[in-house]
Structures are given as C-alpha cells and as structure tokens.
DOKOLDO-154061 format. One line per 4 residues: number of its first residue (from 1); their letters; for each residue x, y, z of C-alpha. Coordinates in steps of 0.05 Angstrom, whole numbers. Example, Ala and Ser with C-alpha at 12.3 -4.5 7.8 and 13.67 -1.06 7.14 Angstrom:
BEGIN
1	as	246:-90:156 | 273:-21:143 .
END
This chain:
BEGIN
1	mral	0:0:0 | 26:69:-19 | -20:116:18 | -28:191:12 .
5	vfce	-68:228:65 | -100:295:51 | -86:338:112 | -137:394:120 .
9	hhga	-116:455:160 | -152:509:199 | -108:569:209 | -41:548:236 .
13	alsk	-60:476:253 | -76:412:217 | -144:384:236 | -144:332:290 .
17	aslg	-185:285:247 | -134:289:191 | -77:275:237 | -115:215:263 .
21	vlsk	-124:186:193 | -50:200:179 | -29:163:243 | -72:103:224 .
25	aasl	-43:101:153 | 27:104:180 | 13:45:225 | -3:3:163 .
29	gesa	57:23:122 | 98:82:96 | 51:140:83 | 55:210:56 .
33	alia	14:273:69 | -9:329:25 | -20:399:52 | -51:448:3 .
37	gsgv	-61:523:14 | -24:589:17 | 32:597:68 | 29:526:92 .
41	aela	103:508:95 | 105:512:171 | 51:459:177 | 97:404:149 .
45	aqag	127:389:217 | 58:372:245 | 46:321:192 | 116:293:200 .
49	rhga	106:282:275 | 44:241:260 | 75:191:213 | 84:223:144 .
53	atvf	149:199:113 | 141:253:61 | 101:316:66 | 81:345:-1 .
57	ladd	69:420:2 | 24:452:-50 | 37:523:-29 | 4:572:-77 .
61	erla	-38:635:-70 | -90:602:-117 | -103:551:-62 | -116:603:-8 .
65	aplp	-192:595:-11 | -220:528:14 | -247:507:-53 | -245:434:-76 .
69	qprv	-234:437:-152 | -162:467:-151 | -145:414:-99 | -173:359:-143 .
73	dvla	-123:381:-196 | -65:379:-147 | -85:311:-119 | -97:279:-185 .
77	glvr	-30:301:-211 | 6:278:-149 | -27:209:-150 | -9:202:-223 .
81	degf	63:226:-216 | 80:188:-152 | 40:125:-163 | -2:126:-100 .
85	dtvl	-54:71:-98 | -91:95:-36 | -116:166:-18 | -149:177:49 .
89	faqs	-189:235:77 | -219:256:144 | -291:275:136 | -307:348:129 .
93	vlat	-347:391:80 | -284:406:39 | -257:334:42 | -324:305:21 .
97	dlaa	-326:349:-42 | -253:336:-55 | -259:259:-49 | -319:257:-95 .
101	glaa	-286:300:-147 | -222:259:-144 | -261:194:-151 | -293:220:-215 .
105	rlda	-227:246:-242 | -189:181:-230 | -248:134:-241 | -231:107:-172 .
109	glnw	-274:72:-120 | -293:114:-59 | -315:84:7 | -344:136:55 .
113	dlaa	-364:140:128 | -308:91:146 | -292:81:219 | -236:29:215 .
117	lelv	-182:5:167 | -137:-56:167 | -94:-100:123 | -120:-170:118 .
121	egtl	-71:-217:85 | -45:-159:45 | -114:-134:24 | -139:-67:49 .
125	vgkr	-206:-74:85 | -248:-17:113 | -306:-20:161 | -367:25:163 .
129	pals	-433:26:200 | -498:12:165 | -573:9:181 | -569:70:226 .
133	dsvw	-504:44:258 | -537:-21:281 | -489:-66:243 | -417:-62:217 .
137	vevg	-400:-77:144 | -333:-94:115 | -318:-59:49 | -263:-64:-2 .
141	wssp	-241:-34:-68 | -237:-63:-139 | -206:-2:-173 | -130:8:-181 .
145	vrlg	-134:72:-138 | -172:66:-72 | -204:127:-39 | -228:126:34 .
149	lfra	-266:180:73 | -266:170:148 | -316:196:198 | -289:248:247 .
153	gafd	-258:218:309 | -247:149:277 | -174:151:298 | -134:188:351 .
157	pver	-72:226:329 | -8:191:350 | 58:227:351 | 122:193:328 .
161	qaag	195:209:336 | 213:211:262 | 194:274:225 | 174:273:152 .
165	tprp	213:305:96 | 179:367:65 | 175:366:-10 | 148:428:-46 .
169	lave	104:415:-107 | 101:454:-172 | 26:470:-170 | -11:458:-236 .
173	iapw	-84:480:-238 | -128:480:-300 | -157:548:-318 | -229:522:-313 .
177	slra	-215:498:-242 | -206:570:-221 | -272:596:-247 | -306:588:-179 .
181	elae	-287:641:-129 | -301:648:-55 | -346:709:-53 | -350:714:22 .
185	paae	-323:670:78 | -374:641:127 | -382:679:192 | -328:662:241 .
189	esgg	-347:613:295 | -351:638:366 | -289:631:409 | -265:562:426 .
193	psie	-249:499:387 | -290:474:327 | -336:416:343 | -294:369:299 .
197	daev	-232:382:341 | -261:396:410 | -249:347:467 | -312:373:502 .
201	ivag	-377:389:468 | -441:418:498 | -499:405:452 | -568:435:454 .
205	grgl	-636:411:430 | -708:434:429 | -710:426:504 | -672:493:509 .
209	ggpe	-737:526:490 | -711:575:437 | -649:609:409 | -640:647:474 .
213	gfal	-633:581:510 | -566:569:476 | -536:620:524 | -538:563:574 .
217	aeel	-500:517:527 | -448:571:512 | -439:585:585 | -426:513:603 .
221	aeal	-381:503:542 | -340:563:562 | -332:537:633 | -311:468:606 .
225	ggav	-266:496:551 | -308:463:498 | -350:477:436 | -425:484:426 .
229	aatr	-464:439:380 | -538:431:361 | -589:381:335 | -619:383:266 .
233	avvd	-686:406:293 | -653:466:325 | -614:484:262 | -675:477:218 .
237	agwy	-713:523:265 | -659:576:258 | -638:574:331 | -564:559:317 .
241	pyra	-518:558:256 | -515:498:210 | -440:490:221 | -455:466:292 .
245	qvgq	-503:410:273 | -486:340:297 | -522:280:269 | -535:236:208 .
249	tgkt	-543:297:163 | -493:340:201 | -424:327:230 | -398:265:265 .
253	vapk	-359:280:328 | -322:240:380 | -302:284:439 | -279:258:505 .
257	lyva	-341:289:537 | -409:303:505 | -461:340:546 | -531:338:516 .
261	lgis	-578:392:540 | -652:382:525 | -638:331:470 | -687:273:463 .
265	gaiq	-636:228:429 | -667:207:363 | -627:156:323 | -607:210:272 .
269	hkvg	-571:249:327 | -542:187:360 | -506:169:295 | -467:233:298 .
273	mqgs	-443:230:370 | -444:159:396 | -368:154:389 | -360:203:447 .
277	gviv	-320:179:506 | -370:199:560 | -441:221:546 | -479:263:597 .
281	aink	-552:278:585 | -596:330:621 | -669:325:603 | -735:336:640 .
285	dpha	-766:276:605 | -745:212:642 | -766:171:582 | -722:208:532 .
289	pifd	-686:158:487 | -619:191:500 | -619:162:570 | -614:93:539 .
293	yadl	-543:105:515 | -518:161:561 | -465:144:612 | -496:193:661 .
297	gvvg	-566:219:660 | -597:276:699 | -672:285:699 | -689:358:710 .
301	dvna	-698:428:683 | -636:451:644 | -652:523:664 | -641:506:737 .
305	ivpr	-586:455:729 | -538:484:677 | -523:551:710 | -506:516:775 .
309	laal	-464:464:739 | -426:518:702 | -412:554:768 | -387:490:801 .
313	vrea	-341:477:741 | -312:547:744 | -302:540:819 | -267:473:811 .
317	rgs	-222:502:757 | -208:565:796 | -234:610:742 .
END
C-alpha cells in the first residue's frame, strides 16, 4: 500500500481528524501527506510528527480559498506522478467534495463514512456502520486507486519520533478549475475549538426552548473549555448555525465528553455523537431515548441545572 493522506488545515494547525487518519495510515505502512493552501510550509512538521514519511506541500496563492476543484487538480497530478494507490481523507465539508471530485477524475472507488481500516492478508479492508449504525459492514475496493473517507474521530492522532521530509510541489491547476471564487467566507465561529476538534462538546436541542436558551450551552461550554453543538431540529428552526449541527445529516464528532442539553436522542442524532468517550444527558423527560445510551443521565430542568453546573465547574477550575 502506498498511501497519501490529505491533511486539511484550519489556520495554523492541521485538523485533529486528518492527523488521526494519517497516524492510522502510517501504522499500516509508509505513508505520505499532502497539505494544500497558501503559506502552509510551517505545517509540514505537524504532519511529519504524526507519521508522514514525506510531506508534499502545495503552497500557492490560488489555493488560499478552501475550494475543492483546484485541490482535485493537485491531488490527481500527485497520484499520477508518484504512483499512490490509496488516498485517504478525514470527513469534512471540503474533504467530502474533494474525495468525490477525485473519484470522478481518477475513475476510482470511494468508500465513505469509514470508521476502521486494516490490512487482511495484504488486502486493504475498511469498516463502516450501516442500518443506522446497528451493524458493521466490511468494504473493499476493486479499482486500481482506492479512496477512503473517514468519519471524524475514527482515529486518535499519535505522535512519532521521526519527522517527515517536506517536498514542495510545482502546482498545476487547470484554468477552468479557477472559475469558482469564494465570494465571502462564512461567519467566524464563536471563540473556542471547532466541534470536529473539541475534546468537550455541549450540545443543545429543542429542550432549550428557543435560540435564547443556547446562552446556557455557551456558558457551560466556556466553563468546560469546549465547543457548542446543536441538533438538526434546532438548526432547521434557525436557533443555531448549521455549522454546529451534529447527526446523520450533520457532522460526526467524537469528543472525550459530550453533554446533551434538552436533546431527546433520536437515532439520527445518535449516529453523529455515539463515538464520544463519556455522554452526559440532562433532560426533564425521564423517558427520553438519550438516557438509553448516556453514561450519566440527569432528569431535571436545564434552566435550573446548567447555570449551577457551570458555576461549580468554574469553581473547581479556579476560574
């Protein structure tokens, strides 16, 4: 297996999910990483510490905007020139578009929503959930080039002693790939980590009563040093931004701690957060489905419990 991992970056850091996929690929054999953007040279060391033997740097002003098509050009050329037979991605909005575009360009098989990867007698085998995460399915590839898209949190980043060798690329992008332009970046998220990278997430549902109820989630998240997430129903109602949605049609997360405030726990939401280390649920309905899979459940009014809990957390942390 000659694997290449696309390492997405946010500001001055590679995404935790990307580094997890890179660490897994390195455990299966020699792997390389691609970092694409503008002013990304300093990110090479992060990829090297997580198992990349070679870190390809596509550093070009034309890659400054997080658009998929120019990156498809870069990846397709790199796979062709270097002979990679496997390209792996950590799930994100950008990576999903990029993986689909690359699959079409290379006529390659793409398995998505993967949660595990292993070599079985020399054959690469992926595992993904199916039937609303009630069963696990083993999947493979029949195409010469194999593409895999992994759900967030599938693998933990593992640092290694050896650092990878940076290798700048001559970026070639077709003129038609530059026709799309980023007109306006999305609004910046509130302070704190993104839900994909956060080790603590405080999520709110309809039980918060309205958009003003998310002040409770934000207060607790700030006390815990975490990020705020939301259910689909909340996002559809316009109470909180789409970027914070967790669930089957939103983002998949796997923090160490997931605190669910006023969330009933429908299967669509469970799919997006069941990989969390510890799940704490606060809900006034003792029969809410979320209590069936929460590690700790509190039956009560979030309006009374959460402010007190946030105060206790701040007191314990001395802040």
